[in-house]
C-alpha positions in Angstrom: 34.8 -17.7 45.2 35.2 -14.9 47.7 33.6 -12.4 45.3 30.8 -14.8 44.5 30.0 -15.4 48.2 30.0 -11.6 48.9 27.6 -11.1 46.0 25.2 -13.7 47.4 25.2 -12.1 50.9 24.4 -8.7 49.4 21.6 -10.2 47.4 20.1 -12.0 50.5 20.4 -8.9 52.7 18.7 -6.7 50.1 15.9 -9.2 49.7 15.2 -9.4 53.5 15.2 -5.6 53.6 12.7 -5.4 50.8 10.3 -7.7 52.8 11.0 -6.5 56.3 10.7 -2.7 56.1 7.2 -2.5 54.5 5.9 -5.1 57.0 7.2 -3.1 59.9 5.7 0.1 58.5 2.3 -1.5 58.1 2.5 -3.0 61.6 3.3 0.4 63.2 0.7 2.4 61.4 -2.1 -0.2 62.0 -1.5 -0.4 65.8 -0.7 3.3 66.4 -4.3 4.0 67.5 -4.0 1.5 70.4 -1.1 3.5 71.9 1.3 0.6 71.7 4.9 1.8 72.4 6.9 1.6 69.2 10.1 -0.4 69.0 13.2 1.7 69.1 15.0 1.7 65.7 18.2 3.2 67.0 19.9 4.2 70.2 19.1 7.8 69.4 15.3 7.1 69.4 15.6 5.2 72.7 17.2 8.2 74.4 14.8 10.8 73.1 11.5 9.0 73.5 9.2 10.2 76.3 5.5 9.4 77.2 4.4 12.8 75.9 6.3 12.6 72.6 4.1 10.2 70.6 3.6 12.6 67.7 7.2 13.5 67.5 8.2 9.8 67.6 5.8 9.0 64.8 7.2 11.8 62.6 10.8 10.6 63.2 9.9 7.1 62.4 8.1 8.1 59.2 11.2 10.1 58.1 13.4 7.1 58.8 11.1 4.8 56.9 11.1 7.1 53.9 14.9 7.1 53.9 15.1 3.3 54.1 12.6 3.0 51.2 14.7 5.3 49.1 17.7 3.0 49.8 15.5 0.0 48.8 14.6 1.6 45.5 18.3 2.1 44.8 18.9 -1.5 45.6 16.0 -2.6 43.3 17.6 -0.7 40.4 20.9 -2.4 41.0 19.4 -5.8 41.4 17.3 -5.4 38.2 20.4 -5.4 36.1 20.8 -8.8 34.4 23.5 -10.9 36.0 26.1 -12.6 33.8 24.9 -16.0 32.8 27.1 -19.0 33.7 28.9 -20.5 30.7 30.1 -23.9 29.8 33.6 -25.0 30.6 36.4 -25.5 28.1 36.9 -29.1 27.1 40.3 -29.1 28.7 38.9 -28.7 32.2 39.4 -25.0 32.8 37.2 -23.6 35.7 35.4 -20.3 36.0 37.3 -18.2 38.5 38.0 -14.6 39.2 38.3 -13.2 35.7 39.5 -9.9 36.9 42.5 -11.6 38.4 43.2 -13.6 35.2 43.0 -10.6 32.9 45.0 -8.3 35.1 47.8 -10.9 35.3 47.9 -11.0 31.5 47.9 -7.2 31.0 51.2 -6.8 32.8 54.7 -5.6 32.2 57.7 -5.5 34.5 56.7 -2.2 36.1 54.6 -2.4 39.3 52.7 0.7 38.3 51.8 -0.9 35.0 50.6 -4.0 36.9 48.3 -2.0 39.1 46.9 0.0 36.2 46.4 -3.1 34.1 44.7 -4.9 37.0 42.4 -1.9 37.6 41.6 -1.6 33.9 40.9 -5.3 33.5 38.8 -5.4 36.7 36.7 -2.5 35.3 36.3 -4.2 32.0 35.2 -7.4 33.6 33.0 -6.1 36.4 29.7 -7.9 36.9 28.1 -4.9 38.5 28.8 -2.3 35.8 26.3 -2.4 32.9 28.1 -2.8 29.5 27.4 0.0 26.9 24.8 -1.2 24.4 25.3 -0.6 20.6 22.2 0.6 18.9 20.5 -2.2 17.0 20.9 -0.5 13.6 24.2 1.3 14.2 26.7 0.5 11.4 29.9 -1.0 12.5 33.0 -0.1 10.4 35.8 -2.6 9.8 39.0 -1.9 8.0 41.3 -4.7 6.6 44.5 -4.5 4.6 44.4 -7.4 2.1 46.7 -8.0 -0.8 47.4 -11.0 -3.1 45.7 -14.3 -3.8 46.4 -16.1 -0.5 45.3 -13.2 1.7 42.1 -12.8 -0.3 41.3 -16.5 0.5 42.3 -16.3 4.2 40.2 -13.2 4.8 37.0 -15.0 3.9 37.2 -17.0 7.1 37.4 -13.8 9.1 34.4 -12.4 7.3 32.4 -15.5 7.8 33.1 -15.5 11.6 32.0 -11.8 11.8 28.9 -12.4 9.7 27.9 -15.5 11.8 27.8 -13.6 15.1 26.8 -10.1 13.9 23.4 -8.4 14.6 24.3 -5.0 13.1 24.8 -3.6 9.7 28.5 -3.8 8.6 30.7 -1.6 6.4 33.9 -3.2 5.3 36.8 -1.0 4.2 39.3 -3.1 2.3 42.7 -1.6 1.5 43.7 -3.9 -1.4 46.0 -4.4 -4.4 44.3 -4.9 -7.8 44.3 -8.7 -7.4 42.5 -8.7 -4.0 40.0 -6.1 -5.2 39.1 -8.2 -8.3 38.6 -11.3 -6.1 36.8 -9.7 -3.2 34.5 -7.4 -5.2 33.3 -10.4 -7.2 32.9 -12.4 -4.1 30.8 -9.8 -2.2 28.8 -9.0 -5.4 27.7 -12.6 -5.8 27.4 -13.3 -2.0 24.6 -10.7 -1.7 24.6 -10.5 2.1 22.0 -8.0 3.3 23.1 -5.0 5.3 26.7 -5.3 4.3 28.5 -2.6 2.4 32.0 -2.9 1.0 34.4 -0.2 -0.2 37.8 -0.6 -1.7 40.9 1.6 -1.5 43.8 1.2 -3.8 46.9 0.1 -1.9 49.2 0.9 -4.8 48.4 4.6 -4.3 49.5 4.3 -0.7 52.8 2.6 -1.3 54.7 5.9 -1.6 53.5 6.8 2.0 55.4 3.9 3.6 57.8 2.5 1.0 60.7 4.5 2.6 60.5 2.3 5.7 62.7 -0.9 5.5 60.6 -3.8 6.7 61.8 -7.4 7.4 58.3 -8.8 8.2 56.8 -11.4 5.8 53.8 -9.1 5.2 56.0 -6.7 3.2 55.0 -3.2 2.3 51.3 -4.0 3.0 52.1 -4.7 6.6 52.8 -0.9 7.1 49.6 0.4 5.6 47.6 0.5 8.8 49.7 3.5 9.7 48.1 5.7 7.0 44.4 4.8 7.6 43.6 8.3 8.9 44.6 9.6 5.5 43.1 6.7 3.5 39.6 6.3 5.0 36.8 8.8 4.4 37.4 12.1 6.4 33.9 11.8 7.9 34.5 8.4 9.3 35.0 8.8 13.0 36.0 5.4 14.3 36.9 2.0 12.9 37.9 -1.5 14.0 41.1 -2.6 12.2 41.7 -6.3 11.8 44.4 -8.6 10.4 43.3 -11.2 7.9 44.3 -14.1 10.3 41.7 -13.2 12.9 38.7 -15.4 13.9 35.8 -13.9 15.8 34.0 -16.0 18.5 31.5 -13.3 19.5 29.4 -10.5 18.1 31.7 -7.7 16.8 29.3 -5.2 18.3 30.7 -6.1 21.8 34.1 -4.8 20.6 32.5 -1.7 19.0 30.9 -0.9 22.3 34.4 -0.6 23.9 34.8 2.8 22.2 32.5 4.2 24.8 35.1 3.4 27.5 37.8 5.6 25.9 38.7 8.5 28.2 40.7 11.7 27.9 43.1 11.5 24.9 42.8 7.8 24.3 42.6 7.1 20.6 44.0 3.6 20.2 42.4 0.4 21.7 45.0 -2.4 21.8 45.7 -5.7 23.5 49.0 -6.2 25.2 51.5 -8.3 23.3 51.4 -11.8 24.7 55.0 -12.8 23.8 58.3 -11.7 25.2 59.3 -10.0 22.0 59.5 -6.5 23.2 61.2 -7.5 26.5 64.3 -8.3 24.5 65.1 -11.6 26.1 64.3 -14.1 23.4 67.9 -14.6 22.4 71.3 -13.1 22.8 71.7 -9.6 21.4 67.9 -9.5 20.6 67.2 -5.8 20.2 63.5 -5.0 19.6 61.9 -1.6 19.0 61.1 0.5 22.1 57.7 -0.4 23.7 55.8 0.2 26.9 56.4 -3.0 29.0 55.5 -6.0 26.9 54.2 -3.7 24.1 51.0 -4.0 22.2 49.8 -6.3 19.3 48.2 -4.6 16.3 46.2 -7.5 15.0 43.1 -5.9 16.5 43.0 -2.1 16.8 40.2 0.3 17.8 41.0 3.7 16.1 39.3 7.0 16.9 40.0 8.5 13.6 38.6 12.0 14.3 40.8 12.4 17.4 43.9 11.0 15.7 43.5 13.5 12.9 43.3 16.3 15.4 46.5 15.0 17.1 48.3 15.1 13.8 48.8 11.4 13.8 50.6 11.4 10.4 53.3 13.7 11.6 53.5 11.9 15.0 54.3 8.4 13.6 56.5 9.7 10.8 58.8 11.6 13.2 58.9 8.6 15.6 59.8 6.2 12.7 62.5 8.4 11.3 64.1 8.8 14.7 64.1 5.1 15.6 65.2 4.0 12.1 68.4 5.8 12.6 69.4 3.2 15.1 67.1 0.2 14.3 67.6 0.4 10.5 64.4 -1.5 9.8 61.2 -2.8 11.3 60.9 -6.4 12.3 57.1 -6.5 13.0 56.0 -3.9 10.4 53.5 -1.3 11.6 53.4 -2.9 15.1 57.0 -1.6 15.8 56.1 1.9 14.9 52.8 1.9 16.8 54.7 0.7 19.9 57.4 3.3 19.6 54.7 6.1 19.4 52.9 4.7 22.5 56.2 4.5 24.4 56.6 8.2 24.0 52.8 9.0 24.4 51.3 6.3 26.7 48.1 8.4 27.2 47.1 7.5 23.6 46.3 3.9 24.4 43.2 2.3 26.0 44.3 -1.2 27.0 41.8 -3.9 25.9 41.3 -7.1 27.9 43.5 -9.7 26.3 40.5 -11.9 25.2 40.0 -9.4 22.4 43.2 -10.7 20.8 44.2 -14.2 22.0 47.5 -14.5 20.2 48.4 -18.0 19.1 52.1 -17.7 18.1 54.7 -19.9 19.8 55.7 -19.1 23.4 52.9 -16.7 24.2 51.1 -16.1 27.4 47.7 -16.5 25.7 46.5 -19.2 28.1 46.1 -16.5 30.8 43.5 -14.8 28.7 40.8 -17.4 29.1 39.3 -19.8 31.6 36.0 -20.6 30.0 34.6 -20.8 26.5 32.7 -17.5 27.1 36.1 -15.7 27.6 37.1 -16.3 24.0 36.3 -13.3 21.9 38.9 -13.0 19.1 41.5 -15.6 18.1 44.6 -14.4 16.3 46.8 -16.8 14.3 49.7 -14.4 14.3 52.4 -17.0 13.7 53.8 -17.8 10.2 53.0 -21.4 11.1 49.3 -20.5 11.4 47.4 -23.7 12.3 50.6 -25.6 13.0 51.5 -23.3 15.9 52.4 -24.8 19.3 49.8 -24.2 21.9 48.3 -26.2 24.7 44.8 -25.9 23.4 45.6 -25.6 19.7 43.2 -28.4 18.7 40.2 -26.5 20.3 41.2 -23.3 18.5 41.8 -25.1 15.2 38.4 -26.8 15.3 36.8 -23.4 15.9 38.7 -21.9 12.9 37.8 -24.9 10.7 34.1 -24.5 11.6 34.1 -21.1 9.8 36.5 -22.2 7.2 34.1 -24.9 5.9 30.9 -23.2 6.9 28.3 -22.8 4.1 28.5 -19.1 3.3 25.1 -19.1 1.7 23.6 -19.5 5.2 25.0 -16.1 6.1 22.6 -14.3 3.8 20.4 -13.3 6.7 18.2 -10.3 6.8 18.5 -7.8 9.7 14.9 -7.2 10.5 13.9 -3.7 11.7 16.9 -1.9 10.2 16.6 0.3 7.1 19.2 -0.7 4.5 20.5 0.9 1.3 18.6 -0.2 -1.8 20.4 -3.0 -3.6 19.2 -2.8 -7.2 20.7 -6.2 -8.1 18.9 -7.9 -5.3 15.6 -6.0 -6.0 15.7 -6.9 -9.7 16.5 -10.6 -8.8 13.5 -10.7 -6.4 11.3 -9.1 -9.0 12.3 -11.6 -11.7 11.9 -14.6 -9.4 8.4 -13.4 -8.3 7.3 -13.3 -11.9 8.0 -17.1 -12.3 5.1 -19.5 -11.8 5.8 -21.7 -8.9 3.2 -24.2 -10.1 5.0 -24.7 -13.4 6.5 -28.2 -13.5 9.7 -26.7 -14.9 9.9 -24.0 -12.2 13.2 -25.3 -10.7 14.8 -25.3 -14.2 13.7 -21.7 -14.8 14.7 -20.5 -11.4 18.2 -21.9 -11.7 18.8 -19.6 -14.7 18.6 -16.6 -12.3 20.3 -18.1 -9.2 23.3 -16.0 -8.2 26.1 -18.3 -7.1 28.7 -17.1 -4.7 32.0 -17.0 -6.7 35.6 -16.9 -5.5 37.9 -16.0 -8.4 41.5 -17.1 -8.5 41.3 -19.4 -5.4 45.0 -20.2 -5.8 47.9 -18.1 -6.8 47.9 -17.2 -10.5 50.6 -15.9 -12.9 50.4 -15.2 -16.5 52.9 -13.4 -18.8 51.4 -11.9 -22.0 53.0 -13.4 -25.1 54.3 -10.8 -27.7 52.7 -12.6 -30.7 49.2 -12.0 -29.5 48.3 -15.6 -30.4 48.1 -17.3 -27.0 45.3 -19.8 -26.2 43.7 -20.7 -22.8 42.0 -24.1 -22.2 38.6 -23.6 -20.7 36.8 -26.3 -18.6 34.6 -26.9 -15.6 34.4 -29.6 -13.0 33.1 -30.8 -9.7 34.8 -32.7 -6.9 34.4 -36.1 -8.6 36.6 -35.0 -11.5 39.4 -33.6 -9.5 41.7 -36.5 -10.5 41.8 -35.2 -14.1 43.6 -32.0 -13.2 47.1 -33.4 -13.1 46.8 -35.3 -16.4 45.4 -32.2 -18.2 48.3 -30.1 -16.9 50.7 -32.7 -18.3 49.0 -32.6 -21.7 48.5 -28.9 -22.0 51.4 -26.5 -21.0 49.5 -23.3 -21.8 47.2 -21.2 -19.6 44.1 -22.9 -18.2 40.9 -21.4 -16.8 38.8 -23.7 -14.6 35.5 -23.2 -12.9 35.0 -25.6 -10.0 31.5 -26.3 -8.5 32.2 -27.0 -4.8 30.7 -26.6 -1.4 32.7 -24.6 1.2 34.0 -27.8 2.7 34.9 -29.3 -0.7 36.8 -26.1 -1.6 39.1 -26.7 1.4 39.6 -30.4 0.3 40.5 -29.1 -3.2 43.0 -26.6 -1.6 44.7 -29.4 0.3 44.7 -31.6 -2.8 46.3 -28.9 -4.9 48.8 -27.8 -2.3 49.9 -31.5 -2.0 50.4 -31.9 -5.8 53.8 -31.2 -7.2 52.3 -31.0 -10.7 49.6 -28.4 -9.8 51.9 -26.4 -7.6 54.5 -26.1 -10.4 51.9 -24.5 -12.6 51.2 -20.8 -12.0 49.2 -20.2 -15.2 46.1 -22.2 -14.1 43.2 -20.0 -12.8 41.0 -21.9 -10.4 37.6 -20.1 -9.9 35.3 -21.6 -7.2 31.6 -21.4 -7.8 29.8 -22.4 -4.6 27.1 -25.0 -4.7 23.5 -23.8 -4.5 20.3 -25.5 -5.8 19.7 -29.0 -7.1 21.1 -28.7 -10.6 24.7 -28.6 -11.9 24.9 -25.2 -13.5 27.2 -26.3 -16.3 26.8 -23.3 -18.6 27.2 -20.8 -15.8 30.5 -22.5 -14.9 31.7 -22.4 -18.5 30.9 -18.7 -18.6 32.8 -18.0 -15.4 35.8 -19.7 -16.8 35.5 -17.9 -20.1 35.2 -14.4 -18.5 38.5 -14.8 -16.8 40.5 -15.9 -19.9 43.5 -13.5 -20.3 44.5 -14.6 -23.8 43.1 -13.5 -27.1 41.9 -17.1 -27.9 40.3 -19.9 -25.9 39.9 -23.6 -26.4 36.5 -24.7 -25.1 37.0 -28.2 -23.7 35.5 -30.4 -21.0 37.4 -31.8 -18.0 36.9 -35.5 -19.1 39.0 -34.9 -22.2 42.8 -35.2 -22.5 44.1 -33.0 -25.4 46.8 -34.5 -27.5 50.4 -33.7 -26.6 51.5 -30.5 -28.3 47.9 -29.3 -29.0 48.7 -26.0 -27.3 51.4 -25.1 -29.7 49.5 -26.4 -32.7 46.5 -24.1 -31.9 48.9 -21.2 -31.5 50.3 -21.7 -34.9 46.8 -22.1 -36.4 45.9 -18.6 -35.2 48.2 -17.0 -37.8 47.7 -19.6 -40.5 43.9 -19.2 -40.5 43.8 -15.5 -39.8 41.8 -15.9 -36.7 42.3 -12.3 -35.7 40.3 -10.9 -38.7 37.8 -13.7 -39.3 35.0 -15.4 -37.4 36.2 -19.0 -37.2 35.6 -21.8 -34.8 38.5 -24.3 -35.1 37.1 -27.9 -34.5 39.3 -30.4 -32.6 38.0 -33.9 -33.4 36.9 -35.8 -30.4 37.5 -39.5 -29.7 36.9 -41.7 -26.7 38.2 -44.9 -25.0 36.5 -47.3 -22.6 39.8 -48.2 -21.0 40.9 -46.5 -17.8 44.5 -47.2 -18.6 45.3 -46.0 -22.1 48.6 -45.7 -23.9 47.9 -42.2 -25.2 48.7 -41.9 -28.9 51.5 -39.5 -29.5 50.7 -38.9 -33.2 47.8 -39.0 -35.6 49.1 -42.2 -37.2 49.2 -43.9 -33.8 45.6 -42.7 -33.0 44.4 -44.1 -36.3 46.0 -47.5 -35.5 44.2 -47.6 -32.2 41.0 -46.6 -33.9 41.3 -49.5 -36.3 42.1 -51.9 -33.4 39.0 -50.8 -31.5 41.0 -49.3 -28.6 39.5 -45.9 -29.5 36.2 -44.8 -31.0 34.8 -41.5 -32.4 33.2 -39.7 -29.5 29.7 -41.0 -28.7 29.3 -42.8 -32.0 27.2 -45.5 -30.3 24.8 -43.3 -28.3 24.8 -39.8 -29.9 26.2 -40.0 -33.4 24.7 -36.7 -34.5 26.7 -34.7 -31.9 30.0 -35.1 -33.9 29.0 -36.5 -37.2 29.4 -33.2 -39.1 33.2 -33.3 -38.2 33.4 -35.9 -41.0 35.9 -38.3 -39.5 36.2 -40.2 -42.7 37.6 -37.1 -44.4 39.7 -36.3 -41.3 41.6 -39.6 -41.6 43.4 -38.6 -44.8 43.2 -34.8 -44.5 46.4 -32.8 -44.4 44.9 -29.3 -44.5 42.1 -27.7 -42.6 38.6 -28.1 -44.1 35.3 -26.4 -43.6 32.1 -28.2 -42.4 28.6 -27.0 -42.2 26.4 -26.8 -39.1 23.9 -29.5 -38.7 21.2 -30.2 -36.0 22.6 -31.3 -32.6 26.3 -30.5 -33.7 28.4 -30.0 -30.5 32.1 -30.1 -31.4 34.9 -28.8 -29.1 36.3 -25.6 -30.7 38.8 -22.8 -30.4 37.4 -19.3 -30.8 38.3 -15.7 -30.1 37.8 -14.5 -26.5 34.9 -12.2 -27.6 32.7 -15.1 -28.8 29.2 -15.4 -27.3 28.7 -17.1 -23.9 26.7 -20.2 -23.2 23.0 -20.0 -22.5 22.4 -20.4 -18.7 18.9 -21.9 -19.1 20.5 -25.3 -19.8 21.6 -26.9 -16.6 22.6 -30.5 -15.8 22.6 -32.8 -18.8 21.4 -32.0 -22.3 21.7 -29.3 -25.0 24.2 -27.1 -23.1 26.9 -27.3 -25.9 24.4 -27.7 -28.8 22.8 -24.4 -28.0 26.2 -22.6 -27.9 27.3 -24.0 -31.3 23.9 -23.0 -32.8 24.6 -19.5 -31.5 28.0 -19.4 -33.1 26.5 -20.5 -36.4 23.8 -17.8 -36.1 26.6 -15.2 -35.7 28.2 -16.6 -39.0 31.2 -18.4 -37.5 32.9 -20.8 -39.9 33.5 -24.3 -38.5 37.0 -25.4 -39.6 38.3 -28.9 -38.7 42.0 -29.1 -37.9 43.6 -32.1 -39.7 46.3 -32.9 -37.1 44.5 -32.2 -33.9 42.6 -34.5 -31.6 41.4 -35.1 -28.0 40.3 -38.2 -26.2 37.5 -38.6 -23.7 38.5 -40.7 -20.6 36.0 -43.1 -19.0 34.2 -42.2 -15.8 31.1 -43.2 -13.8 27.8 -41.5 -15.0 27.2 -38.2 -13.5 24.2 -37.5 -11.3 22.6 -35.3 -13.9 22.7 -37.8 -16.7 21.2 -40.4 -14.4 18.3 -38.0 -13.7 17.9 -37.3 -17.4 17.6 -41.0 -18.2 15.3 -41.9 -15.3 13.1 -38.8 -14.9 10.5 -38.2 -17.5 9.7 -34.7 -16.3 13.4 -33.8 -16.6 13.2 -34.7 -20.3 10.0 -32.9 -20.8 11.4 -29.7 -19.3 14.6 -30.0 -21.4 12.4 -30.2 -24.5 10.4 -27.1 -23.4 13.6 -25.1 -22.8 14.9 -26.1 -26.3 11.8 -24.8 -27.9 12.0 -21.6 -26.0 15.6 -21.1 -26.9 14.8 -21.6 -30.6 12.0 -19.1 -30.4 14.5 -16.6 -28.8 16.9 -17.3 -31.7 14.2 -16.5 -34.2 13.5 -13.2 -32.5 17.2 -12.2 -32.4 18.4 -13.4 -35.8 15.2 -13.3 -37.8 14.8 -15.2 -41.1 18.3 -16.7 -40.8 17.3 -18.6 -37.7 14.4 -20.5 -39.3 16.8 -23.2 -40.4 17.2 -24.2 -36.7 13.5 -24.8 -36.3 13.4 -26.8 -39.6 16.4 -28.8 -38.7 15.1 -29.7 -35.3 11.7 -30.8 -36.8 13.5 -33.0 -39.4 15.9 -34.6 -36.9 
């Protein structure tokens, strides 16, 4: 309050001066010709004025007026700087107070000199009078993140979303990753297509030898040490970079943090926030012996690195010598790279520029993070640096959790915002897409169908942990399927029926992806299966992109063969092993074959699943089961020849017929599905036609079967049945597909035109 009152007084005094001095000057000059005695402006003028000194007095007064006007101009410049806008209060009733005091209290250690220095630094960083450095509108901000494994690749997306949400500058992400994270993140950014964002990857496996000699007890493992070698890893011409942990959430524009580089002085090369726990004070428990640190030490979840200066200081040699010396007594690190950074700073305190603690509000248990903020505007960066993450104990954890969940479930498609006025690198994929879309006729009644074929859906591969061990017989089979949120309940049942690897494409919104994550993590059945690959394709557009989803699942099959199924079907118990044996028996490796698994259906939600072919035939005769779609779409599976299958004991070949759409096992190199077919209708028919055109043999397996389980009609089939234009467009797409087949396969494809006309 005292500082605010003083500021108001200064403003009032300056305003009065601006009004009073020009008026006084005008009054003096206008009445000077009438020989009115001027008012004395100072004791000096009173003593020196004489009746005969009118000219001298006037010169003295003019000189004084010029001096005062110069002071006024200086005041105007200061007052023209925009004041800080008042901000809303936190929901827990915090009040805006003296922020300098709040931040200086947080940035303290036990040493009084450190307290004074921290207070001065915090006051300087939070001064209302000093204008903050401005980052150029089109200046690229560089961000480095170490990310390894499936879980970290999922967690880092929330950080990226929070940065993209607030940013106004081009961004260049530098990811230090293992092969898993690189595959996931490269696919994600490639399909995300965010303008003015560049991504580079650096192989963490090549860096392991640089830090593997350091014993580390931290849960981050060897990857928790790799920030130490960024000067060697990142491009030599990169001068500065912001380094972030994956469990960070931004609540402001990252350009504000980038601007802090301008405040570095002397030999300062590291920008860090003081550690907000008592870890480095060594008083957490009896015989607690942390690594050496300056006062409370510093947290390395957010680091500003001046790479060019660090290289000149021989940073590599500096941290290595320090680590070797300390490990002789400490034996291992407890907090990974943070211990070594702090040991170096202890010996070389001039290296560090202390950041205000709102740049790294640390939400681990028993921290002093509450001293970092009074208002919402104080929050800049939130750091979930506890193994408990969102379950951490904190007075305001609900507020922080809601902020985190906002970005966790935020629609990432909305972050594809252009940065107007900034030149960007040419993105050929984006340019080609825009060119293709511009060639479509928007007045075409089927425009939306045609557009969907070219829509790029943001895709997150391996959303959950995945493990697959290659089988030595080279005959393994992966079940391939796709689903949306309303079919989630089928996953556990399928996993019980099929013990082999599974590749699933899930069509979800960002919020639904988190619901799926919670569902999967709460399921013992799903968590016990490491060989299921879950690939999230994010929702966009009005159609269900069924064939795109199938293609995504197919592309990430790691076995030589794949069984192309649908999520509504339960395969018979033992089908996985039966298909594996059929690979060798039917010489699948050297022939083009599509092994047909006969499909049946039940109208009962509770079914005693048949454990053998004999039991299935019994239920078929009793009317508990039916051949699939016999009453609405007989042509789809009629070529399977169910009458022959009832008594068959050996595989038999069938010929392609119009509208044939069986479920088949094929080699991994078989053709993909045609993306033009979306929603309901002809999506599988077109694929089977393609297989036939490529001379695949359709062979029915005599002892294999699958059963379709009942469910409510999908939104797309409802549209197909009720919307005439939908059916017209589907017919148009079928004709165009057949014409394409004729062009690609020539005379052999004429039978598809003939069969369609006769059907």
